[in-house]
N, C-alpha and C positions, 0 to 999 in steps of 0.2 A: 504493500500500500504506500509506504513512505517513498519507495523508489518512483512510483508514478507521480507523486506530488513533486519530487525533486525534478523529474523530467519536465513537468509543466512549468515549474519556476524557471528552469533553464531556457525554455522556449520563450517565455515572457521577457526574460532579461535580454535575450538575443534580439527579439523584436524591438524592444525599447532602445537597445543600442543602435540598431539600424536607423530608427527614426531620429535618434539624437545626432548621429553622424550626418544624416541627410538635412539637418537644420530644422527638424520639426520638434515641437514641444507637445507634451500631452494636452495642454490647454488648447493649442492650435488644432490638433486633431479633433477634439471635442467640438470646437466651434464649426469646423468644416462639416462634420456629420450633422450638426444642428441645422446648417444652412440648406441641407437637402430635404428638410421637412416640406411637404406639399403646401402647407399654409404660408410658408415663406417664399418658396420658389414661384408658386402660382398666384402671386399677389398682383392681379391684373387690373389695369385701368380700362374698364369696358365702356365704350362710347354709347351714347344714345343713338338708336337707329333712326334713319331719316323717314319722313313721311312719303306719301305717294308722289309728290311733285319735287322731291329733293333727290340729290345724288349722294352716293357714299363718299366719305372723306377720302382724299387722294391717298393717304397712307394705307387705306384698306383695299383700294382697287388697283393700286400700283401705278397710277398716273392720272392723266386728265380724263375725267369721266365723259366729257363731250364726245370723245372718240369711241366710246363703248356704251351705247344707250341702254344695254341690259344691266349695267352695273356689275357688281361682284355677285356671282351666284351663291357662293358659300364663304362667309367671312372667316370660317374656322380653318384657315390654311396653316396656322402656326399654333400648335397645341399648347405650348407653354407661354404664349403671349409675348415672346421676345421679338424684337424687330431686326431680323437678320438681313434685311435689305440695306441697312445703314441709314435709313431715313429717320432722323431724330428731331425733325423740325416741328412736328405736330404732336401735341399731347392732349389727352382728354381727362376730364375730371373723374375721379374714382366714384363709381356708383355702388359697387359691392365687391367683397372679397370672395373668390371662388377657387376651387381646386382645378377646374377645367372650363375652358371657354366653350359654351354650348349655345351659340346664337347664330341665326341665319337671317339673311335679307331676302324677302320674296316680293316680287312686283309682277303684276299681270300686265301683259302687253297685247295690243292689236297689231298683228304682223301682216303686211300686205306684200305678196310676191307676185309681180306681174298682174296686178289687178285682182288676185284671189286673196281673200281675207281669212286669216286664222286668228284664234285666240290661244295664248299660251302663258305659262308662268315661268319666272326666271329663277326658281329655287335651285335647280341643279344645272351646272354648266354642261355636263355630259348629255343630259336630256335635250338641252337647247341645240347643241352641236349636232346630235343625231337627227333632230327634227329638221334642221336646215339641210343636212346632207340628204335627207329623204324627199325634200320638197322643192329644191331649187337647184339651179346650175349656174355656171359662171356668167351667163348672159342675162340672168334675171335682174330686175330692178327691185330692190328691197327697201321698204320703209318701215319704221317701228314707232309706235305711239303709246305712251303709258295710258292705261285705262283706270279710271277712278273706281272706287268700290261700288258706287251706285250703278255705273255703267256695266260692271261685270255681273252684278246680280240680275240686271234687267235682260242681259243677253243670254242668260241660261247656262253659263259656264259653271262647272262643278268644282267646288273646293272641298277637300276632306277636312276631318277634324284637326289635322295637323297643319292646315293652311297651305297644302301643296295643291296647286291647280292641275287638274287632269287636262291633257291636251287632246284636241280633236282635229284630225286632218284627214279627210276623205276615207274614214274607216281604218286608218293606220292605228289610231288610238281610240280607246273606249271612253266616251264622255261621261256617262252616268248609268244608273241602274235601269232607267227607262229604255235606253238603247239596248242594254243587255237583255231585258225582257222581250223586246221586239225581235232580237236576234234569235233567242231560244225558241220563240213561237214559230219560227220558219223552219225548224229542223225536224225531220221525220223521226218519230219515236217508235221503237220496236225492238225486237230481238235480232241478233246477228244470225246470218245464215250458217249452217253447219254442213259437213260432208260435201264440200264443194271442191272441185278439181282446180286448185290454184296453180298457175304457172307464171313466174315472174317475167319470163321473156315475152309474154303476151302484152306486158306493159312497156317493156324497154326495147322493143324491136319495131322500127329501126332506131338506132342510136343517133341522137342529135348532138350537134356542137353549137358553140356560141362564139360570137365575135366581140371582143372588148379591146378598145383602143387599137383597132386594126389587127389584133392578134386572135387567132382561132384557138379556142380552149374547150375542155370538157365541162360537164355540168358542175363538178366539184370545184374546179379552179375558178370558174366564172362566179360561183356563189360567194366564195370568200373575197374575191376581188371587189365585188359590189356590195358587200355586207357592211352594215353600220357597226358590226362588232369587230371589224378590222381596225386595230390600233395603228399599226404602221406596217408597210410592206418591206422596208429595208432599214433596219433589221426587222424580220418578220415577227409581228406580235398580234395575236388574235385572242379575244376574250370569248371563251366557250359559253354560249347562252344557256347551257344546261347545267354546267358545274361552276361557272364563274372563274375557272382557272385560266391563266395566261398560257397560250400555246405558242411556242417559239419555232416550231417546224411545221410547215404546211402539210407535210406528209403524214402528220398525226391527226389530220382532220378527215372526217367522213361526211358525206352528204346525207342528211337525214330528211326523209319525207315525214313531216310532222304527223300526218295521218298515214301510217305505213301502207305500202302497196297491197299487202295481203289483207290488211284491215279494210282497206277500200273495197277490195273484192268481196269481202263478207258483208259489207254495208250497202250493197247494191251495185258495185262495180262489175259484178259477174255478168250483169245484163248489158254492159256497155259494148259498143263496137270496138274493133281494134284501134281505130283512129282516136276514139275517146280515151281509151286506156293510155295510149301513147302521149296524147296531149296532157293528161294529168301527170304522167311520170316526168315530163320535161317542162312542166309549169313551174317557173322559178318562184312563184308566189306561195307554193305549198311546201317548200323545203328550206333548209338552212344548214350550213356547215357547223359541226360540233366535234368535240374531242372524241376520238374513235371509240374509247371504252364506254362512253355514255351512250353512243349510238348502238353498240352491240349489247349493252345491258338492257336497253329499251326493246330492241328487236321489233316484233310486230304487236307489242302490247298496247292496250288502250289506256286512257287516263285513270281508270279505277285500278289498274294493275301496275302502272309505273308513272312517276312524276319526276321532274328534274329537281335538283337541290336548290336552284335559284330560278328566278323569273317564273314561279309557279303560276301566278295569276295570268301572266302574259301567255304562257304555254297553253293553259286551259282556254283562254280567249281565242288563241289561234286554232285550236281544235274546233271550236264552235263556228268560227268564220269559214273554215274550209268545208266543214260538213254542210253548212248552210249554202255555200256557193255551189257545191257539187251534188246537193240533194242526197247526202249520205245519211243513213240511219244511225242514230245513237240510242243506247238504252236509257231508261229513265234514271238509273243509278249514275250513269256517266254524266248526264246533264245536271243532275243534282250536285254531284261532286264538283264539276267545273264551275257551276254558278257559285257555290260556297267558297271555293278557293279565290275566285275573282273578287267576291265581296269582301273577303278577309284582306286581300291585298289592297283594295281601294281604301278600306278602313284604316290601314297602316300607312296611307299616304303614298303608295306606290303608283307609278304611271303604268297603265295597262296598255300594252302595245302589241300589235300583230308582229310575230317574230319572222315570218316567212318573207322571202323576196329581198329586194334591195333595201 
């Protein structure tokens, strides 16, 4: 016992000697440890957020807000509240002491793209970029006007309990529960066919190719080239819409029909002509590139048998849209599950978007 005590004392003395040789004192070590207390480190000066007709302070949006009518989508870029950009010219009065900055700025806008008007919220930059990518090109003329609270309520746009505005753009995004009910009402309800002679080649013959920027490519490559989930092409980075993981090799992507070909066959596709089957198989709006293991885990399962780990509400919405478009049968259990998952996602402030296509 006494030998163990002696060994501990020796270690303590050695450690104290190292600190002493390094110029440290025990009191200094104590003070440094104390400075890492969250209540001290996260002593933030949190500014008051602007109203509808104001812009964010320049130190929060990184520059002149006149060049960026959307303002800063999420002011929580710097978790510890430090100003790493070196801008120390502007300070704000302390309103409260907190351990983590948890505030965001949200503004609703009326967006006009070549005469077509849309309503959207500025809560998330990623959502805004994805919206613009899906709805305009380099030749479009874009104007943006802030919308007051009174205007937004009269135009019927939907805000969740968290204050995140759902975006509506030609069916790409789900606006509200009324639109969801209308969608569900148009889907045939029944049981799936059994004992049918399914043959995948009946869908995928002949094989079709696509042209993108003058280059001919297959269905899989065209899908990720035109997908809003593509982060960058060089170096390659792609966010899997089913798992949320970042894929860094395009060879690890599989093209997934959101409603699988065999499932389509059981839902009424068995009665289609060869041309109709082929048109579905190569309809870019019904599929998306995903990480290969997610695609193979899903196989030909329906929504009651398999769901992704992320974008669950959007995945279920995509099932409903495709089945409505192609008049495919869904069971009541599938419709109930999809409706519930979509409602849960909307209640959590998630934007419900159609995942297929560009």
